[in-house]
N, C-alpha and C positions, 0 to 999 in steps of 0.2 A: 721615515726610509723603510725599516723593517717591512713596516706595513705593504708601502710599494711592491718591494721585493718580493713581498709572500703574495702579493695577486699576479703578477707578472710569471713569477714561476707556476704559479699552478692555475693558471687561466681559471681564476675563480667566479661566478656571476658577481655582478655591482650590489656592493650591501644592497638592501631592503630598507632599513632600517628597524629601529626595536620598538616594540608595541608598550610594552612597559603598564604602568596606571594599576597592578598591583598590590594585594598587599605579599607582604615578603613573609613568607616562612622559614620555621631551622631548617635545616637542610645538614647533615652530616654525614662525611666520606672520611673515618678516621683512618690511620695507618699507625701500628707499631714496627718495631722495628725484631728481626729473626736474628736472633744472638749466633755469632760464629757464621752466618752467610755474606753477609754485606747487603744484601737485598731485605729493601723494605717486605714486610708482612701486614695486612689486614686487620684491623680488629678485630676478632673473633676467630680468626683465622688457625688453624692448624699448619705445622711446618707443611710447603709444598717444594716441589722440585725449584731446583732454577731456571730450569725450562719452562715452567711453567710463570716463573715470576721475571723472565728477563726480559730487562728494558734496554733500549738502542738509545734512546736520550733523554735525560732530565734537566728540565726547568725552560724557562722562554727563551732562553737565548742560543742553547744549543739547540733545541726543537724546532727552531726558527730559519735552521742551515738546510737548503737539500741536501737529502728526499724528503724531511720532516716538515712539519709545520702547525703552527698555530693557530689557524686560519684567521691572525691578525689579534686572540684574546693575551693580555700581555696584561702588566703591574699598571697601565694607565686605564684596559676599556672594560678590565675585570672589576675595576670602581660602581660599576653602574650594575644593577640589577635585572636581569631579563627573564621574563614570563615570571615574576614574583620569586625566585630563587633570592636567596644571602648573596649578596655580590663578595668579592673575593676571590683566591683559593677555594672553591670548590666544587666538585664534579657536576651537581646541576646545573648552576648559570654556568659553567662551561661550555655545558652540552645545551642548554636554551638556547646560548650566545650562536651558537654554531648553527642549529639546526633554523633558527631564528633569522641570521643576517648573511649568513652566506650561503644557505640551500634553503633558504624562503618559505619553511612549513609551516604552516596553516597555526593559527595562533588558537594554544588550548581554552583559552576563553578566564581562566582562573589560574591559578597556582598549582602547580602539581605535586607540591609538598615533598618529603623525604623522596628520595631515590626509592625506595622499596614498595611504592605504591604504586610508581609509573605507568606500570606492566600492567595494572590493573583499574586504573583511575580513569574517566570519562574522558578522551580521548577524542580529538576534530575527528567531524566524520569522514571519511575515506579512511581514515588509519589502520592498519592492521597490526599484531602482536603474533610474531610467529617463532622457529625454531632455523629461519633461513636469513642467515646473516646476509647484508648489502652492503656497498659503498656508501656513505652518506645516513646509514641508519642507526640508532642507538642499539647499543648492547647496555644490556639492563640484567642485575643480579638482584632477586629480592632477598628479604629479610632472612632465610635461611640459605642461603647460593654459599656461605661462607666468609664473604664479603664485611661482614659487621651486620647488625641488627639497622642499620639503617638502608640498608642495600648497598647500590652504586651503581651507575650509570658512565658513559662513554662515549666515544666517537668510531664506528667502524671505519677505518681505512684500506685495510686490505685482509683478505681470507683464504682461510682454502678447506679444504674435506676436513680437517682434524682442528683448526685452529682457526683464531682471528685476531689481526694487528688493530689495536685501536691507539686514541690519544685519550689523553686522561686527567685532570684536573680533580683535586681533594683538599680539603683542610688539612694542615699540618695538627699531628696528634700532639695535645698538650705533655709536654714534658721531653718530647723526641724533634731534637733539633736536625734530623736524619728525617723524618716524616717524610709524609706525601707531596712529593711535589708536581707540575705539571712532568706528563711524561707519554713516551709511545712503550707501549709494552704488547706482547703477545701471548695470549691465552688457549692453552693446548685442552683439548677433551680428554687426554690423559691423566693418570696422576691421582691419589688420593692423600687427601681431598681433591678433588678436581674442581679449577675452579673457572670453569666454562659457564658462560651467560645463562642464568636461566632462561633468557627468552629475546629477543628483539622486536625492538620498536620500529613500524614507518608510518611516520607520521605524514597526513595525506600535505600536495601542498609542495614534495621535496624537486629540486629541478635538481641534476647532480651533471658536470658543467661536463663536455664529454671535451674530450683534447688528447692527442697526440703529445709523444713524450718530449724530450732533446731529443733529436735524433744525432744519428753519427753517418756522416759519409768518407768514401775511397774513392779512388779511380783505382781501376782495373787497367791499366794500359793493356796489357797483351791483348785483349777481349773489347778493345774500344766501350767500356762499360763503367757507367758509376751506378753503385749502389747504395741506398741511403737505408740506414735500420734504423726504427723507431719502433717502442710500445703501442700497441696503437689503444681505442678507445674499448676495445675487447680485454686488454690486458697479455693480448700475442704479440710475438716478436716477429715486425713483419720486414721486407726487401721491395724498397721501391727500386727496381732498375732500370734503366736507361740503354738505350745502345745504338749508337747512330743508321744499322740496318735491322730494323726497322726503327724510324724516329719516335723517340717518345717513351713517357715513363709505363712501365709495367708494375702490379704490386704483387707479390704471394706471401703467404706466412710459412714460418720457414723454424717456429718454434714457439710453445705456448707458456705462462706463468710467468712469463717478465714481469720485475718488482720495480726497478728502476730502470735508469737510462742506460743504453749500451754504447761501450765503443767499440771498435773495426780496428783491424790491421790486415795487411795483405803480407803474403810471408812468398817474395818474387820467387828465391830461389826453392819454393817447393810446389809453389803454384796453389796456391793455398790461401782463403781467408779464413777470420775468425772474429767470431762476434762477442766478446764477453760482455756481462750482464750478472746483476744478484737477481737471481729467483726468489719466488714468493717463502721459502723455506730460510730465505736467509743464507743461502750458499752461492759461492762462485761460482757461473755457468760458462761453456763454451761452446759456440755453435759453429760447427764448420763448415767449411767445401771444399773439398781438395780434388783439383781437374784429374785426378789418376782416378779417383775409385769409384768415380761412376756414381753415387750414390747418394746425390744432393746433401742439402744438411742435417748434419748428426752433432748429435748434441752429450756433451760429456759434465761431470761434476768435478769442479779440479779444487775445491777450497769450500771450509766450511766458515762460519760465525764470522758473516761477511757486513757490512754496513755500507751504507751509501753509493757511489758508483767507483771503478776499477779506472785506471787509467793504464796502457798495453805498449809495450814499444817490441820491432823486431831490429835484436842487435846481427846484424846480419856478419858480420866480420867476424862475429860464434855461433853464429846457426843457432843463436838462441832466442823464446820471446819470455818477457817477463811482464808479470801481471799484478800492480801495485794498486792494492787498495785498505781500507779503515778499518779494522779486526773488530768485534764486539770490546772488547777490555783497550779499545781506544789506540790502540800500535798500527802503525804504517807495517803491511805484510806485503809480500812479494811470493807470487807463487810461478816459480821460474821451470820451463821446459829449455830442454838441451838435445839437440838433436846427436851428438855423441854419447851423452850419456842411457840411455835407453832405457830410462828410468818413469816415464812420463814427468808431470806435473811434481814441482819439491815444494814446499812451502819453507819461509823464514822471518822472525822479528828482525824487522833493521830499523826502529825509530819508536817512540814511545811519544805519547801526546798529539796523537794525529785528530784536530776536529773536522771533516769534510773528506772531499775528494780531492786527491794526489792530482799534479800534471807530469809526465815524464819525458825525459829527451835524452838521445843518444848522442853526443857529440863524439862525430867518428876521428875528428880532425885530432883527437886531444885521447879516444880510448876509454871515454867515460861515460857513465848513464848518471844522471839527474834526477832527483824525484822532490818536487817542490808540494809543501802542504803548508795549512794553516793548522796552527798547531794551539794547547788551549788558553794560549797567552797571546791571542791575537794576532800572533805575527807568521811571515811566512819564512817556513825552516825547508831547507835544502838536506838532502839524503844524497849522498854522491859517492859514487861509486869509479874507482879509478882502477885501469888494470897494471900499471906499473907500480903502486904504492903496495899492492900485498894484503892492505889490511882491512878489506869489507867497504860497508858504507860508515861514512864517518856524519857529521849532523852540522850543520852551523847556520845559525839565525841571518837572515840577509834582509827585513822589513819588519817594521812594525805599523801598527795602526790597522791592520786590513782585517775585513770579514770575505765571508764568501771562500770562492776557490778560486786559485790560482790557474794561467793558461800561459805557455811558456814555450819558447821557440831557439833554436839554434839558427842565427846567418852566418853561415859557413864563410858567405863570400868576406863577411868585414871580421870573423873569427871572434865576432858578440853570443850571450844570451840575454835574452829579453825575458822577463817574469811581470805579465802584466797581470793585475787584481783589483777590486772594486776596495778602499779605505773607509773606515770608518765614518768619515767627513762626506760618504756618497759620491767621492771623486774614482776618476780614473787613475792608476798610479801603475810605474814604470820601474822596476829594480831590474835593471841592467850592468852585464859585467863583460869586460874591453879584456881581450889575451894585454892588448899594445897599453892598456893604462897602466897594469899595475898596482890597481887601486880597490880590487875588489867591488863588490856589488853596490850599484850609485843607485840612491832611488827620485824618483820627480813624476811632480803632477803631469798627465797630459791635459786631461779635462773631467768637470762635473757634469753631474747629471746621469750616472752608472745608476741603475737599480739592480745589479744578476751580478752574473757571472761573463769576462768576455773570451773572447776566444781568437785567439791570433793566428797568421800564416804568412809565409815569407814567400813573395813572389819573386823567384829567385832572376826571373828572364826580363825585369824590368827594375829589380834593385828597388825594391820597395816590401814595408811592412803596411796591413794592415791587419785592426782591432776592430771586432764587431763585439755589440753590443748590445741591452735589451735599454734606452732611456727612459727618466722620469716620465717621458711625456706618452709612452708607451708606442715610441717607433723606435726600430731595428737603425741604428749608427755606427758608422767606420771611422775610425780616427787612423789616418793614412800618412806613411812616413816614407819620402822618397828623397834616398838620395843624390837624386839629382837637382829638387827644386832648394835643397839647404832652407827651407824653412819651418822645420820641426813636422811634427806631428798638427794633421791640419781635419777638422771635424765636418762631418756632413751627413745628413738624416737620407737615407735610403727609403724607408718605407713605413710607414704607422703600420697600426693590427700586431705587433707582434707580443704574445703571451709566455713565453719563456726565454731559454739562454739557445742563441743560434748556436751552429758549428760551419766549419768552412773549408774548402777545397779547393784547391789550385789543380785547375786540368790544363797540364803545360801541351800536353798533344794538339790540344784547342786555343793555347792563350785566351782560358776560362775562369774567372773566379763563381763557385757556386758557393749562395751563404742559405742554409737549411734552418727552417725554423718555424716551430708551433705556432699558426695564427690563433687571433683574438674568437674564430668562426670555431678552434678545435680541430683544423685541420693541419696537413704540413705542406708549408710555401716553400717556393726555390725565392732567391733573390742575384740573379745572375746577370754576371755582367763577361761581356764580350770584347777583345780589343777591334775585331774584325766590323763589328758593327758599330762604334761610336753614338753610342744609344744612352750609354750608363746603365744602370741597373733595372733589368725588367724583373717585374715578376709572376707566379705562376703557381695556380692551388695543385698540388700534386694528389694522383690517386689516394686513397687510403683505403686499408681493411678494416 
């Protein structure tokens, strides 16, 4: 199930199989521990700065949750040898696995030996070694680069002018229980000694799938407009904008350097749109548009040390915006803006032990904010704030056996809250709270066959709830509940060809629902439903940058 989740999240190409059939060679990528830092240090390396060795996730489980990936490499797949490398927890076997099975690299023909020799060994025709990183290339350290006498290799996941972020695996150093596990890490050109790679290996035959990110959409009713924000295949933040005069979508780039999936809010009190996202430097960025400024979208940094994707809310009762995210210490952090303070965004820690992306709601009927997230124990946790309590955020466990990221809604017509999530059994679950029951959150299974994160909406005009999710068959599905039917949740397949998690909006002005998602062809798609058409969901490919 984790491997299926992996492929739908990242739209990876079909696995091409491994070539094998060569003699395994000894391959070492050893690690020791830097005393007093809590940071792993590579064998033979002097003490480096924390920023040089900062890790975003550690272990196969933690690194298989969006926005990270193990590319399907785990305790099962690592038992095989790829390209002649020693099987198990080591850097060369992992890199050979990814280059071979995910990216279709040309087989070198013989084992490449220890990592130290990869950049100087005989590579397949058409391969290059240079100083320019690219996504899918191999970051290579020779024997004198500071990562031990046997060198090191890793997969380039993203890069900037002064840093490269990689996924990597290595042997655990004998005698060090905290040694080198699988991780995602950024290496920078700064520091002494610099641990930046010696060079980058670009194997012949590599094909990196081009796909857009999970989108975020909003309806700007005051302007009869829909905006769909997403990271395009160039790593830019794009806006696909629809207007009924003239009809159709047009695309334009509004920011560059986006590393994660965006979220968007409309602050109607200020005629403003804000798009929040993690940039390539691990910062929380806000690209905003204001009707009064006339300047177009402007970008500002509002917080540092972010991992994953944020969740944002507008608390109109207090003229506030809150952006919740996981920080690099595994804590749930809130970057809050208040119209009355005049201080800009202020950050605070509101919970510990977060893994993944939060989902926040405003329950205006009770003047409450609830932020739901998966914790390190595989539970769904609620960090709740109440205007009346005066106690700040209080946390409670509302469900067990969760994986991935939750999606929460407030059904104000029924004074209910529902939190949808994928269970460890691969089923779609609902943790529901009702003001009238007095029983707290109750969980129930909705349907099997989910392989990603759900997205839920309330269609108040029809007293309906719809939960959209990627199914195990590669299709977009809808688990729908109707107050009038009395039948509970009913599931149906909307369309095949989904390659990531969906995002949905209700356009009440037109009695429409639109579900946006990355397609298996790498493009952005819209599955739209109209009450007036009577045709069910119709799909269209949107223009992308």
